[in-house]
C-alpha angles and dihedrals in degrees: 000000000000131000132181130198118221137183110251115198123204124214141168104233096326103089096101093050091045094050092045087054094049090050092051090050100041104021123223139110123316121212122187131183115183125204087253093052091053091046088238101121111147097161116033089214086065099048096109096041120111116268090172132003141157147179114210120175128191087240089069101262111140130167131159129198145173143184115256108229118244090244089066125067116254130171115174108246095018100082102359100145141049129189108234118203111193125183143164100229121070093205094054092049091048089054092053091045090053090048095050095040094070105112090353132130110236109222093178123010116242102256141118115301134189092260102035137036084231132013136162142159130206140165106228123221091273094054097256111138114222128193115199124188144154109243117252124186116260132176123229120254 
């Protein structure tokens, strides 16, 4: 059982450009999944925006990002970061979810998703947004 925590940045339409910049600065591999790729388009104007993206380098740099859909509130600087906990074991991730969910507001129930065997998002009782998921293989775009 292994987990990692990763900074997860939130944008409104700029996730691709930001991740491309970070890759140009830190090197590494860029992986992007659009809302269209994930079959999760709710607004056709957002189909090519990033639902999940990351830059990961051999030197240890790792950052994730996505474009907050227009249907959700977003003010740059107000909720710019999530803490992403990724693991390889669904039972372990479920245990972390259970511990964090006491007094939390669930944003997305922990359940299978199109890009992960298990994914969920919650705001803990201290206001920190956590994204927990089981790692699935993804090829870079």
